[in-house]
KEROVO-392083 format. One line per field, with one value per residue (C-alpha): residue number from 1; residue in three letters; chain; x, y, z. Coordinates in Angstrom, 2 decimals. Each point is the difference from the previous one (the first is absolute). Layout:
<pts>
seq = c(NUM/...)
type = c(ALA/...)
mol = c(A/...)
x = c(X/...)
y = c(Y/...)
z = c(Z/...)
</pts>
This chain:
<pts>
seq = c(1/2/3/4/5/6/7/8/9/10/11/12/13/14/15/16/17/18/19/20/21/22/23/24/25/26/27/28/29/30/31/32/33/34/35/36/37/38/39/40/41/42/43/44/45/46/47/48/49/50/51/52/53/54/55/56/57/58/59/60/61/62/63/64/65/66/67/68/69/70/71/72/73/74/75/76/77/78/79/80/81/82/83/84/85/86/87/88/89/90/91/92/93/94/95/96/97/98/99/100/101/102/103/104/105/106/107/108/109/110/111/112/113/114/115/116/117/118/119/120/121/122/123/124/125/126/127/128/129/130/131/132/133/134/135/136/137/138/139/140/141/142/143/144/145/146/147/148/149/150/151/152/153/154/155/156/157/158/159/160/161/162/163/164/165/166/167/168/169/170/171/172/173/174/175/176/177/178/179/180/181/182/183/184/185/186/187/188/189/190/191/192/193/194/195/196/197/198/199/200/201/202/203/204/205/206/207/208/209/210/211/212/213/214/215/216/217/218/219/220/221/222/223/224/225/226/227/228/229/230/231/232/233/234/235/236/237/238/239/240/241/242/243/244/245/246/247/248/249/250/251/252/253/254/255/256/257/258/259/260/261/262/263/264/265/266/267/268/269/270/271/272/273/274/275/276/277/278/279/280/281/282/283/284/285/286/287/288/289/290/291/292/293/294/295/296/297/298/299/300/301/302/303/304/305/306/307/308/309/310/311/312/313/314/315/316/317/318/319/320/321/322/323/324/325/326/327/328/329/330/331/332/333/334/335/336/337/338/339/340/341/342/343/344/345/346/347/348/349/350/351/352/353/354/355/356/357/358/359/360/361/362/363/364/365/366/367/368/369/370/371/372/373/374/375/376/377/378/379/380/381/382/383/384/385/386/387/388/389/390/391/392/393/394/395/396/397/398/399/400/401/402/403/404/405/406/407/408/409/410/411/412/413/414/415/416/417/418/419/420/421/422/423/424/425/426/427/428/429/430/431/432/433/434/435/436/437/438/439/440/441/442/443/444/445/446/447/448/449/450/451/452/453/454/455/456/457/458/459/460/461/462/463/464/465/466/467/468/469/470/471/472/473/474/475/476/477/478/479/480/481/482/483/484/485/486/487/488/489/490/491/492/493/494/495/496/497/498/499/500/501/502/503/504/505)
type = c(UNK/UNK/UNK/UNK/UNK/UNK/UNK/UNK/UNK/UNK/UNK/UNK/UNK/UNK/UNK/UNK/UNK/UNK/UNK/UNK/UNK/UNK/UNK/UNK/UNK/UNK/UNK/UNK/UNK/UNK/UNK/UNK/UNK/UNK/UNK/UNK/UNK/UNK/UNK/UNK/UNK/UNK/UNK/UNK/UNK/UNK/UNK/UNK/UNK/UNK/UNK/UNK/UNK/UNK/UNK/UNK/UNK/UNK/UNK/UNK/UNK/UNK/UNK/UNK/UNK/UNK/UNK/UNK/UNK/UNK/UNK/UNK/UNK/UNK/UNK/UNK/UNK/UNK/UNK/UNK/UNK/UNK/UNK/UNK/UNK/UNK/UNK/UNK/UNK/UNK/UNK/UNK/UNK/UNK/UNK/UNK/UNK/UNK/UNK/UNK/UNK/UNK/UNK/UNK/UNK/UNK/UNK/UNK/UNK/UNK/UNK/UNK/UNK/UNK/UNK/UNK/UNK/UNK/UNK/UNK/UNK/UNK/UNK/UNK/UNK/UNK/UNK/UNK/UNK/UNK/UNK/UNK/UNK/UNK/UNK/UNK/UNK/UNK/UNK/UNK/UNK/UNK/UNK/UNK/UNK/UNK/UNK/UNK/UNK/UNK/UNK/UNK/UNK/UNK/UNK/UNK/UNK/UNK/UNK/UNK/UNK/UNK/UNK/UNK/UNK/UNK/UNK/UNK/UNK/UNK/UNK/UNK/UNK/UNK/UNK/UNK/UNK/UNK/UNK/UNK/UNK/UNK/UNK/UNK/UNK/UNK/UNK/UNK/UNK/UNK/UNK/UNK/UNK/UNK/UNK/UNK/UNK/UNK/UNK/UNK/UNK/UNK/UNK/UNK/UNK/UNK/UNK/UNK/UNK/UNK/UNK/UNK/UNK/UNK/UNK/UNK/UNK/UNK/UNK/UNK/UNK/UNK/UNK/UNK/UNK/UNK/UNK/UNK/UNK/UNK/UNK/UNK/UNK/UNK/UNK/UNK/UNK/UNK/UNK/UNK/UNK/UNK/UNK/UNK/UNK/UNK/UNK/UNK/UNK/UNK/UNK/UNK/UNK/UNK/UNK/UNK/UNK/UNK/UNK/UNK/UNK/UNK/UNK/UNK/UNK/UNK/UNK/UNK/UNK/UNK/UNK/UNK/UNK/UNK/UNK/UNK/UNK/UNK/UNK/UNK/UNK/UNK/UNK/UNK/UNK/UNK/UNK/UNK/UNK/UNK/UNK/UNK/UNK/UNK/UNK/UNK/UNK/UNK/UNK/UNK/UNK/UNK/UNK/UNK/UNK/UNK/UNK/UNK/UNK/UNK/UNK/UNK/UNK/UNK/UNK/UNK/UNK/UNK/UNK/UNK/UNK/UNK/UNK/UNK/UNK/UNK/UNK/UNK/UNK/UNK/UNK/UNK/UNK/UNK/UNK/UNK/UNK/UNK/UNK/UNK/UNK/UNK/UNK/UNK/UNK/UNK/UNK/UNK/UNK/UNK/UNK/UNK/UNK/UNK/UNK/UNK/UNK/UNK/UNK/UNK/UNK/UNK/UNK/UNK/UNK/UNK/UNK/UNK/UNK/UNK/UNK/UNK/UNK/UNK/UNK/UNK/UNK/UNK/UNK/UNK/UNK/UNK/UNK/UNK/UNK/UNK/UNK/UNK/UNK/UNK/UNK/UNK/UNK/UNK/UNK/UNK/UNK/UNK/UNK/UNK/UNK/UNK/UNK/UNK/UNK/UNK/UNK/UNK/UNK/UNK/UNK/UNK/UNK/UNK/UNK/UNK/UNK/UNK/UNK/UNK/UNK/UNK/UNK/UNK/UNK/UNK/UNK/UNK/UNK/UNK/UNK/UNK/UNK/UNK/UNK/UNK/UNK/UNK/UNK/UNK/UNK/UNK/UNK/UNK/UNK/UNK/UNK/UNK/UNK/UNK/UNK/UNK/UNK/UNK/UNK/UNK/UNK/UNK/UNK/UNK/UNK/UNK/UNK/UNK/UNK/UNK/UNK/UNK/UNK/UNK/UNK/UNK/UNK/UNK/UNK/UNK/UNK/UNK/UNK/UNK/UNK/UNK/UNK/UNK/UNK/UNK/UNK/UNK/UNK/UNK/UNK/UNK/UNK/UNK/UNK/UNK/UNK/UNK/UNK/UNK/UNK/UNK/UNK/UNK/UNK)
mol = c(A/A/A/A/A/A/A/A/A/A/A/A/A/A/A/A/A/A/A/A/A/A/A/A/A/A/A/A/A/A/A/A/A/A/A/A/A/A/A/A/A/A/A/A/A/A/A/A/A/A/A/A/A/A/A/A/A/A/A/A/A/A/A/A/A/A/A/A/A/A/A/A/A/A/A/A/A/A/A/A/A/A/A/A/A/A/A/A/A/A/A/A/A/A/A/A/A/A/A/A/A/A/A/A/A/A/A/A/A/A/A/A/A/A/A/A/A/A/A/A/A/A/A/A/A/A/A/A/A/A/A/A/A/A/A/A/A/A/A/A/A/A/A/A/A/A/A/A/A/A/A/A/A/A/A/A/A/A/A/A/A/A/A/A/A/A/A/A/A/A/A/A/A/A/A/A/A/A/A/A/A/A/A/A/A/A/A/A/A/A/A/A/A/A/A/A/A/A/A/A/A/A/A/A/A/A/A/A/A/A/A/A/A/A/A/A/A/A/A/A/A/A/A/A/A/A/A/A/A/A/A/A/A/A/A/A/A/A/A/A/A/A/A/A/A/A/A/A/A/A/A/A/A/A/A/A/A/A/A/A/A/A/A/A/A/A/A/A/A/A/A/A/A/A/A/A/A/A/A/A/A/A/A/A/A/A/A/A/A/A/A/A/A/A/A/A/A/A/A/A/A/A/A/A/A/A/A/A/A/A/A/A/A/A/A/A/A/A/A/A/A/A/A/A/A/A/A/A/A/A/A/A/A/A/A/A/A/A/A/A/A/A/A/A/A/A/A/A/A/A/A/A/A/A/A/A/A/A/A/A/A/A/A/A/A/A/A/A/A/A/A/A/A/A/A/A/A/A/A/A/A/A/A/A/A/A/A/A/A/A/A/A/A/A/A/A/A/A/A/A/A/A/A/A/A/A/A/A/A/A/A/A/A/A/A/A/A/A/A/A/A/A/A/A/A/A/A/A/A/A/A/A/A/A/A/A/A/A/A/A/A/A/A/A/A/A/A/A/A/A/A/A/A/A/A/A/A/A/A/A/A/A/A/A/A/A/A/A/A/A/A/A/A/A/A/A/A/A/A/A/A/A/A/A/A/A/A/A/A/A/A/A/A/A/A/A/A/A/A/A/A/A/A/A/A)
x = c(0.22/1.22/0.65/-2.21/1.98/-1.36/-1.00/-3.06/-1.25/-3.60/-2.17/-2.45/-2.40/1.12/0.69/-3.93/-1.29/2.16/-1.08/-4.38/1.08/1.57/-2.81/-2.78/2.63/0.34/-1.05/-0.41/2.98/2.43/2.31/-0.06/1.61/2.04/1.78/0.25/1.47/2.83/0.53/0.30/1.99/2.96/-0.49/1.16/2.70/1.02/-0.12/1.97/2.72/0.48/-0.12/0.83/-3.53/-3.92/-1.55/0.38/0.46/-2.24/-1.56/-2.11/-2.49/-1.18/-3.07/-2.48/-3.30/-1.24/0.73/4.07/-0.58/-1.79/3.01/2.41/-2.56/-0.46/3.77/0.16/-2.24/2.15/3.79/-2.13/-0.17/4.28/-0.08/0.94/-1.36/-1.90/-1.51/-2.03/-0.34/-3.46/0.13/-3.42/-1.74/-3.73/0.72/2.89/-1.19/-2.68/0.97/3.78/0.30/-2.73/3.00/2.72/-1.97/-1.03/4.04/1.40/0.21/0.63/-1.68/1.13/-2.32/2.66/-2.18/1.15/2.86/-1.43/0.17/-0.61/1.84/3.07/3.46/0.95/3.35/-2.26/-1.83/3.34/-0.46/-1.24/-2.56/-2.32/-0.41/0.08/3.18/1.18/-1.10/1.88/3.15/-0.40/-0.60/2.68/-2.11/-2.49/-2.56/-1.45/-3.81/-0.87/-1.22/-0.87/0.03/-2.89/1.94/0.84/3.00/2.23/-0.74/-2.09/1.66/-1.36/1.56/3.11/1.13/-0.34/1.91/2.93/0.14/0.31/3.72/-0.33/-0.19/-4.03/-1.41/-2.63/-3.22/-0.32/1.86/1.47/-2.43/-0.27/1.64/-2.22/-1.02/0.09/2.69/2.43/-0.61/1.26/-1.36/0.68/0.84/-0.85/1.57/3.66/-0.81/3.26/-2.44/-3.36/-2.15/-2.28/-3.42/-1.14/2.04/2.48/-1.17/2.19/1.12/2.13/2.14/-0.49/0.99/2.22/1.89/-2.66/-1.63/3.59/-0.08/-3.34/-1.80/-3.34/-2.56/-2.08/-3.74/-1.81/-0.21/-0.76/1.74/0.33/3.10/1.53/0.47/2.94/2.48/3.71/2.19/1.08/3.79/-0.31/-1.79/2.38/2.87/-1.50/-1.15/3.73/1.72/2.59/1.80/-1.11/1.58/-0.53/0.90/2.55/0.98/-2.87/-2.99/0.43/-0.84/2.06/-0.25/0.79/0.45/-0.11/1.30/2.57/1.50/3.40/-1.87/-1.10/2.40/-1.07/-3.43/0.98/1.86/-2.00/-2.77/1.53/1.32/-3.61/-0.92/3.21/-0.23/-3.48/1.09/-0.56/1.79/1.44/0.05/0.62/0.18/-0.58/1.55/2.84/1.26/1.06/3.45/-1.14/-2.30/2.23/2.64/-2.47/-1.42/2.55/-2.96/-2.35/-0.14/0.38/-1.34/-0.38/-3.10/-3.44/-0.23/3.57/-0.89/-1.23/-2.37/-2.10/-2.66/-1.20/1.63/0.38/0.07/0.75/2.36/2.37/-0.93/-0.87/-2.83/1.38/-1.19/2.66/-1.02/-3.64/0.57/1.71/-3.15/-2.01/1.55/-0.43/-3.34/-0.54/0.75/-2.59/2.60/-0.26/0.88/0.88/0.24/1.21/1.42/0.87/-1.88/-3.11/0.40/0.10/-3.35/-1.27/0.81/-1.91/-1.81/-1.22/3.50/-2.26/-2.38/-1.32/3.24/-1.45/2.59/0.89/0.68/1.85/-0.12/1.83/-0.65/0.71/-2.97/1.83/0.13/-3.22/-1.33/1.91/-1.74/-3.66/0.09/-1.05/1.66/-0.54/-0.90/-1.70/-2.06/2.89/-0.98/-3.73/2.82/2.43/-3.00/-1.38/3.42/0.39/-3.39/-0.09/2.91/0.62/2.51/1.64/0.83/2.20/-0.19/2.86/-0.03/0.22/-3.33/1.11/-2.80/-0.89/-3.06/-0.69/-3.17/-3.05/2.26/0.20/2.39/3.19/2.27/2.75/0.82/3.73/0.06/2.59/1.47/3.39/-0.25/-1.23/3.47/1.37/0.61/-2.46/-2.75/2.38/1.06/-4.25/-0.31/3.19/-1.80/-3.38/1.15/2.17/-3.56/-2.02/3.25/-0.44/-4.15/-1.23/-3.47/0.38/-1.92/2.03/3.50/-0.91/-1.43/3.29/2.51/-1.24/-0.14/3.51/1.47/-1.25/1.57/3.23/-0.29/-1.06/2.84/2.78/-1.32/0.59/3.36/2.03/-2.14/-2.97/-2.03/0.80/1.67/-0.87/1.46/0.47/-1.38/3.46/-0.41/-3.21/1.21/2.72/-3.42/-2.58/1.26/0.04/-3.94/-0.76/1.87/-2.22/-3.47/1.32/0.52/-3.27/-1.37/1.56/-0.93)
y = c(-0.26/3.84/1.82/3.23/3.50/2.01/-0.39/1.36/2.44/0.76/2.56/-0.54/0.43/-2.30/-3.12/0.83/-0.30/-3.63/-0.85/0.72/-1.71/-2.72/-0.78/-0.84/-2.68/-2.29/-1.02/3.04/-0.09/-1.66/3.25/0.35/-3.25/-0.05/3.69/-1.48/-3.39/1.25/2.45/-2.64/-2.27/3.17/1.07/-3.89/-0.38/3.75/-1.34/-2.99/1.86/2.45/-2.53/-3.39/-1.58/0.77/-2.21/1.97/3.39/2.69/2.43/2.87/1.73/4.24/-0.57/3.37/-0.53/-1.35/-2.36/0.93/-1.18/-3.02/-0.99/0.38/-2.30/-2.56/-0.29/-0.15/-3.09/-1.95/1.27/-2.22/-2.81/-0.13/0.33/3.57/2.27/1.85/3.70/2.73/3.17/1.16/4.13/0.26/-2.81/0.65/0.13/-2.94/-1.94/-2.97/-3.06/0.52/0.89/-3.35/-1.49/0.76/-0.84/-3.78/-0.55/1.09/3.22/2.97/2.98/3.51/3.28/2.21/2.98/2.20/-0.10/-1.97/2.83/3.37/1.27/-1.78/2.19/-0.59/-1.36/-2.67/-0.78/-1.27/-3.26/-3.21/2.11/0.37/-3.35/1.13/1.62/-3.44/-2.50/2.07/0.35/-3.61/-1.02/-1.25/1.70/2.16/0.86/2.65/0.00/3.53/1.61/-1.53/2.22/2.02/1.49/3.49/2.38/-1.19/-2.20/0.54/1.31/-3.74/-1.64/2.03/-0.58/-3.78/0.29/1.86/-3.22/-2.56/-1.45/-3.00/0.67/0.56/-1.64/2.19/-1.08/1.81/2.78/1.84/1.20/4.20/0.14/1.18/-2.55/2.07/2.61/-1.78/3.31/-0.23/2.93/-0.83/-3.82/-2.80/-3.91/-0.57/-3.78/-2.60/-1.30/0.58/-2.31/1.11/-1.51/-0.82/3.24/2.10/3.16/4.00/-0.28/-2.79/1.38/4.09/-0.51/-3.58/1.02/-0.40/-3.17/-2.04/-2.99/-0.55/-3.18/-0.60/-2.56/-0.26/0.26/-0.86/3.80/1.13/3.18/2.35/1.77/1.54/4.31/-0.63/-2.64/-1.07/-0.98/-3.96/-0.50/-2.88/2.30/2.58/-2.35/-1.73/3.48/2.29/0.35/-2.07/0.10/-2.94/-1.81/3.28/2.76/2.74/2.78/2.26/-2.56/-0.34/3.18/3.29/2.46/3.32/1.83/3.65/0.11/1.13/3.84/1.46/0.06/-3.54/-2.16/-3.34/-0.07/-0.19/-2.31/-2.31/0.82/-1.03/-3.40/-0.96/0.02/-1.95/-2.45/-0.85/-0.73/2.26/-0.46/3.51/2.63/3.98/2.62/3.56/2.60/1.89/-3.44/-2.07/0.17/-1.63/-2.71/-0.44/-0.84/-2.82/-1.11/0.11/-1.61/2.39/3.06/3.12/3.21/3.73/0.73/-1.71/0.89/-1.17/-3.47/-2.11/-2.74/-1.20/-2.21/1.55/2.97/0.55/4.04/1.70/-1.96/2.81/2.00/3.08/2.30/3.06/1.07/-1.91/-3.91/1.89/0.27/-3.84/-1.21/1.75/-1.20/-3.53/0.46/0.79/-3.24/-2.77/-2.35/-1.72/2.79/-0.74/3.02/0.08/2.04/3.74/-0.66/-0.45/3.20/1.77/-1.97/1.13/3.99/-1.01/-2.20/0.88/-1.39/-3.29/1.60/-1.89/-2.44/-3.44/-2.72/-1.59/2.22/-1.39/2.09/-1.83/2.48/-0.77/1.22/3.56/0.34/-1.47/2.85/2.78/-1.45/-0.58/3.11/-3.10/-3.02/-3.12/-1.43/-1.40/-1.75/-0.42/-2.04/2.23/2.89/-1.88/-0.77/3.68/1.96/-3.09/0.59/4.00/0.39/-2.76/-1.71/-3.01/0.65/-1.81/0.77/-0.77/-1.74/-3.58/-0.53/1.36/0.87/0.56/1.42/0.04/1.74/-2.76/-2.85/-1.86/1.78/-2.33/0.01/-1.61/-0.77/0.43/-2.13/2.20/3.79/-0.45/1.90/2.91/1.81/3.22/-1.02/-3.46/2.54/0.43/-3.24/-1.42/2.50/-1.19/-3.17/1.06/1.82/-3.35/-1.52/2.22/0.30/-3.96/0.52/-0.86/1.45/2.62/-1.24/-3.06/1.63/1.97/-2.64/-2.91/3.14/0.57/-4.05/-0.54/2.90/-0.84/-3.54/1.72/2.00/-3.00/-2.43/2.90/0.79/-4.00/-0.42/1.07/-1.29/-2.83/2.72/2.74/3.27/4.08/0.30/3.09/0.23/-1.32/-3.37/-0.20/-0.78/-2.38/-1.79/0.29/-1.98/-3.17/1.18/-0.51/-3.68/-0.83/1.04/-1.46/-3.32/0.39/-0.02/-3.03/-2.26)
z = c(0.24/-0.76/2.63/0.43/-1.73/3.20/3.63/0.47/3.24/0.95/2.17/2.39/-2.12/-2.57/2.25/1.64/-3.47/-0.81/2.99/-0.40/-3.09/1.75/2.78/-2.90/-1.22/3.31/2.99/2.80/2.52/-2.95/-1.14/4.02/0.24/-2.21/0.60/3.79/-0.72/-2.23/2.49/3.18/-2.64/-0.16/3.71/0.43/-2.65/1.39/3.64/-1.79/-0.54/2.65/2.75/-1.78/1.53/-0.30/2.92/3.17/-1.25/0.58/-1.97/0.64/-2.42/-0.26/-0.78/-1.30/-0.75/-3.66/-2.17/0.05/3.96/-1.45/-2.05/2.75/2.75/-2.65/-0.75/3.97/0.16/-3.06/1.70/3.59/-2.18/-0.37/3.34/-0.04/3.45/-1.33/1.96/-1.68/1.22/-0.62/-0.89/-0.31/1.58/-0.87/-3.92/-0.42/-2.45/1.27/-1.62/0.02/3.65/0.74/-2.38/1.99/3.32/-1.31/-0.49/3.32/-0.76/2.90/-0.33/2.06/-0.29/-0.93/-0.79/2.86/2.83/3.15/2.55/-1.54/3.13/-0.97/-1.46/-3.43/1.33/1.56/-3.35/-1.13/2.28/1.26/1.75/-3.46/-1.28/-3.76/0.53/1.71/-2.70/-2.95/2.02/0.28/-3.34/-2.65/-2.92/-0.12/-2.20/-0.66/-1.48/1.62/-3.35/-3.63/-2.96/0.21/3.15/-0.06/2.43/2.33/2.73/2.94/3.40/1.90/-3.14/-0.74/3.98/-0.71/-3.12/1.92/2.45/-2.28/-0.43/-1.87/-4.45/-1.18/-2.73/-1.38/-1.32/-3.65/1.05/2.53/2.28/-0.36/-3.00/-2.83/-2.57/-2.70/0.29/2.40/1.52/4.43/2.06/3.42/1.95/-2.64/0.61/-1.41/-1.27/-0.84/-2.35/-1.99/-1.11/-2.87/0.02/-3.81/-1.68/0.18/1.21/-0.72/3.92/-0.69/-2.31/0.67/4.33/-0.33/2.68/2.00/-1.52/0.33/-2.39/-1.74/-0.19/-2.56/0.96/-2.94/1.24/-4.25/-0.57/-3.74/-0.33/-3.22/-0.78/2.43/0.30/1.75/-1.21/0.51/-2.65/1.07/0.20/-3.20/-2.09/-0.40/-0.14/-2.87/-1.43/0.62/-3.88/-0.62/-3.04/-2.59/-2.85/-2.50/1.84/0.33/1.97/-1.37/-0.17/3.89/0.63/0.09/3.22/0.11/3.21/0.94/3.72/1.75/0.40/1.51/3.42/-0.21/-3.02/2.74/-1.74/-3.08/0.61/2.24/-3.06/-2.24/1.89/0.49/-3.83/-0.45/2.41/-0.95/-2.65/-2.61/-3.39/-0.13/2.46/-1.74/2.28/-0.48/2.48/1.73/2.25/-2.66/1.58/2.78/-2.00/-2.15/2.83/1.10/-3.16/-2.63/-2.25/0.26/-3.17/1.24/-1.18/1.39/-1.04/-0.79/-3.74/-0.27/1.76/-2.92/-0.47/3.32/0.94/2.96/2.89/3.74/0.73/3.00/2.63/1.48/-3.26/1.26/-0.30/-1.37/-3.53/-2.07/1.93/-0.81/-3.54/-0.08/1.75/-2.71/-3.00/1.65/0.61/-3.83/-1.25/-0.77/2.20/3.72/2.57/3.31/2.24/3.54/2.84/-1.52/-2.76/2.53/1.33/-3.76/-0.58/3.53/-0.75/-4.00/0.15/-3.85/-1.28/0.13/-2.02/-3.53/0.98/-1.60/0.44/3.38/2.95/2.87/3.40/2.75/3.16/3.68/2.49/0.26/-3.77/-0.40/2.53/-2.09/-3.11/1.06/3.03/2.45/1.94/-1.36/3.12/1.83/-3.13/-2.67/-2.47/-0.77/-0.05/-2.28/-2.51/0.26/-0.58/-3.36/-1.42/0.03/-1.31/-2.26/0.94/1.67/3.89/1.83/3.60/1.92/3.66/0.84/-1.35/-2.58/-2.38/-3.74/-1.28/-4.13/-1.70/0.18/1.11/3.66/1.94/0.56/3.43/0.86/3.89/0.09/3.20/1.33/-0.29/-0.51/-3.14/2.05/-1.07/-2.11/-3.34/0.15/-1.89/-3.37/0.33/-0.10/-2.78/-2.29/0.52/-1.34/-2.88/-1.51/0.52/-2.38/-2.64/-0.11/-1.11/3.73/0.91/2.32/3.07/-0.56/-0.12/2.91/1.89/-0.68/-0.35/4.00/0.90/-1.45/1.91/3.22/-0.41/-0.84/3.25/1.61/-1.29/0.05/4.13/0.60/-1.96/3.28/2.74/0.32/2.14/-2.67/0.31/-2.01/-2.64/-2.68/-3.62/-1.13/0.51/-1.38/-3.43/0.09/1.76/-2.62/-2.63/2.91/0.89/-3.44/-0.28/3.14/-1.37/-3.65/2.04/1.83/-3.02/-1.54/3.00)
</pts>
């Protein structure tokens, strides 16, 4: 079976619609039991991995109202059948899922009313001791399962829930999502759960990509949902490796794509080196450089063809403009000249500053244009910070300016008008270093020069860039160490090779 090209992420409304359709096809209660059984299996495996056993181990459930709490209570009953001691701390005892609660009690699970501190006169320091049975149960656990709120929850944890979560010392496994983190935006507005593992029921949700540091490792439990095309998706690593441009038997340096780079200045010559290096390392057939940093670029990359002006550069298939290029009148003229072509163009860094001052520079442009802002540059372009709903913000900019927008971050977003937003969760923040974005813009331009679709080029470049950063960070030590932008260049090809190996099976 062919592996899917993308992984879809579905909003709470989309999941609820799919669940409503599922309920018409299966017996009542079956979806919850499927979710609960999968959750119990993952909890048991995690116990075995962390402690070497399951029988005799202790799991404490933090249970809210509604179906998410029901999932966790049913999972607790399944864990009891494996000889695991299970205690449920009920945050809303009067609204606990009745069938799930009954199942847990039948299996021999223990239930505690955790809705309030036992003695209202007890000091806060005392609530962190065994005087509070709920706290004591949490402190005694080998693992804690978070079932406080589900996909319909909004806002941060309420005070009592936050108090109990703060008392947890064991790893937390979140049911569907970490409680307190917004399902659709990944926004955090106060106390939340930070999970070691998150078990997604039926479908991945935006929170799993947009707030991955709070989710930990993510495991999917299928429950039979029929899902539409996702409006938020991630390119699967195998599909990137399969589609990455590599030379064929009939290719030469021209047919592989010629990338034009207009970057760097007397003040920032390193930006020219990094951007050009990104295009070279992405296996562009040829790179032509235009600008005042030719001497520095050629010192690092003698294979580059250099010229002082855009017009003297020669034929290219795509341009990247902006890293270290300056924002004076001469830089603006170079940007205008490049945007006047019918070629794909990546605009980054100083180029974005010029566009923020005069968005009309893009008026009438029909060829693909990719903008690559970080949050601050995005705010200059739009007049507003992209948070808390980064997906909506990047989609709005792409549609209003008729461009592809890559919004940088640990979860990088790529929006193109009329298309699903693509997300790349980097798995770390090693690439958050000066000059890293210059490398990324060069990689995107090389993929555009090779004829790749702008959205795919931006998202695939972000994936390879993130993997290269992780490889560079872990090159010296298994725990990882901070890196600068230069090592990214030496690891880009290894990252591409890794993805191609995945594609080959």
